[in-house]
Steps between C-alpha positions, in 0.01 A plus 500: 500500500584749789818500713284373784375207294856410407609521860212262607603267221850504601430434869283212393796358303726538801263304713520206256880464530629198692709574803837474331395731214346745746827497706701593181249774389470671833868512582555832312826643652843346449631217293276198434595169334211291377585146397197409288434165345320465168129587509519674849374838377822702445341750256204543731707585814720742305194690376342475853816636663506802257133567585576472869796745480270758326229440755709498821758767418520844325712346221406612150470235215806635321707444810455116458723304265400141397741302277425177322648302220257495204259728328221249579594511866472886490154477341383233734619711804327819362177321441494343851584839651220666300250257636613586851563875517357632176649780267795571744643166376614691179709734709697226678832442336502134373773410257718230363871562578561594141192729468606672833847568368371613174271748673797640690695540178215679319430727796866606516617530142712800605722250693462202265500681173269410214604146442379450143563130524302201405473166688727231377317230299602123502636525150697820575650326805615213278661743250682686778625192677620356156668821404680486845608140428619572143746747646668226701827340381486129421715426811254668739362251760149546370603398145805282541431137403147576380391449139189705590621850573173584670486198728505721814238751366219411735755468797606862439132615478424341839811620665445864395129489607596357836769760561249781427216349704737459800669831439837329488798680353762306303754581777277347762438180309870462430585548868247230598635270241852542648367417847317191363809363314717551813245305705462208269768274659297534827171395358382141578393429134866541390642267765504120492316349793668162500811310385469373138815350332779758495257762629499567866219641715527880518678527156367756258295391197745662257294430187189647648696799631653566158161468337355757742798731449438484117138600559606798703754596230205521253288688751788743565523568124127546470469738792772725338267537202225671698631855456526441121146367490375812681674726244354309209151534648563874557621546138183320383292733713340197675434403861405198706208530742756439776663819397222712623549367864876556471449859371284578800747338743782717353284808520422434872873471555605804300195730584432473874214758481324279244506202744402719796194619308360154461604394850297788637205441272442130592405430862386132443647232280342180393661234294333185350687173410817618680670168430507586134705820542848504351799701632436827304127502592582435867758781494230746372276413791796517751596859380146625534457354855844568642388849595296352784651318800181298522331511168128422453574228248267210445651194321304211367683199371509124491819310443318197364367717206821640371465494122744760375832350600600507132469880522735524804227481767635395838330348801783642709327838473235369742749389755701807462188711560426299815846543647515873411183581698508203745449712804179688395366256229156362505486159337163352385455159342183447290397133484123501419462421128188600302587350169560125527389177661675359804622206305678734253656705782621184687661353182665827390611559865672158525668574158632846580606383844788312326649840395777589735522861379195631689479809712356321796825293517702817514288661763462209739507734798152615403356161583226512239369253251323549171244230473209618280144429589213500245224745594299556179146363549469348157863369452636397841320155511539386130588132500721494187854422602805618300755238383874574507710297243871499490701432178873415471554798265317780322485322157307207655267749675425677170445173304262376783302832483468476127382137521240589757374786281496258199298252698244765611472619143435145367228450769329827376575713812489863413859620519403856557423384856859382549778734623876428512674746737880555501730725684699637207415547135810308381373192683210482257698515176565127486156403612344722230731334236384148628132610484554642148646167375209301655241730345365610838357852476607751770493864588768691688528833669872491428600789260669337199849633418519494126875462525452153669281354216682218323447652157632839612796338674583312170464825308733678747760226457471512122533880488794480749672251267456742204630782713811310609583369152449842341749661734740212513480188278474164681451675842148365537588128466392413841127575412490348157439138606203616716369707201506191276255334734234770467161344392445745211816378322347149470830329575454175684709475820604146414644623178697761672632245746590264221679769312681630795630150591613444137673832481676439828629161377559564131476878423853585595611370160251699311627775289177664402548801721810671337309820460466542870764679702745263666451450876752345730422156636195285430212688339183471713232263379259796454736660251491182284122482535455844355666399175394133515135541507509648142763267362326197328823316443576512876150396588519201277835394669335540836205282399242778489456538125132426504421718796379813336434678819880556534515673168236771565 
């Protein structure tokens, strides 16, 4: 195809845009905020805007930067742009945030150095976190009173990931914690609202206040471990993906000429799914655009589709963007949906309308509403109505789903035509366990973490017990009782319960453990069990003589 043919194709596509889409595409100069509901053509208007910039201005393709969140999003954008403008689509800079930062690093190795590092795997993350926790004294707030020394392992992982994604220093977090603690007595949830016995209205809920202070003590201790975590990662020559963004932010700060080079290169900025940006990602965009008093920045987002809150994404970024460029900002709301029926849009709209954390509630001065209208010729008028069912709790919901699937399976309905959609992978774990017990076949896109498999968890507990006992006898007693319940030992739970109760009542007078080192106080039941399961005389006294399972 010739350039003229591509231009004609592009102009034809422009003519097909609805009025709101066209308004967003043709407003080339200055900041633009597009609030786009689902199925309203976000990818299409991003590609059309890029094409319009190249058609209406003397901007070169490499002067345009488009950032999105997934590799799939990059490919979709590239393919859509190829269909509109042809080979020049390959010259436009379309990246994910991480690939963009990696490109900056690779193009400037003289500043970053040859970082011969490897990305941190899930297993290596566990090893580093556990090494960190092994160094803690027993009286440390993250270990004190916990039989499981790794109880706060996942908490530390999430904390360190959040600190990196938001570009928070330990000092910043500790300062915010101090402000939070100082303000607790002023917060409504810590103040009684009515007289109750000896408690007067306005009194502090001391128990709740102390509980919150204890949580903050643990958080305070955890935050102080961040620097040590970073050092252990550095010594292991590993990095998180969040580190690439932080490296670039530091380089922009330390090398002004590096920042200026990219500020001068990019004349137009486009960002998809802006509601999913976290603090560090948003700071990258801010540093690139701060060179311009009125940057040509095109933001597409929808507060009702925020799905990366667990990674630190913040809806506040949208409202901050609005207030930053309020004077010259162009706001466009896309409400024509080309994906669903009107029944689906009405039902989902009434449901999401219950959410008080919406951008339209924060920007009431705009006087706009986001009521989606179905426009697809084939889907808009479909008569099928969705049904919304409420359950008292998540367990009842999961059981009900499993029962519906079981009924469909019994009726011969093909289960490969049934989809169960959930927001987070962890929400599906219990449902998958229920389906497995009911013999209902299923497939999942969720990547399986081998460390979470029951057999592997049991093996880890067993190896941990051997490790503890090898280094210090009787230090692994807290895990022995759980180990004795493993299926592959063939010990019946009722036998263990019977033996435990007998030992607790009668075992104190037993002298069959003289070879064991003396321990102060009452020996734990698990300590008796270890010797008891191989002592036939004791089993006979406990009434378990004929239960051979106990003697294996």
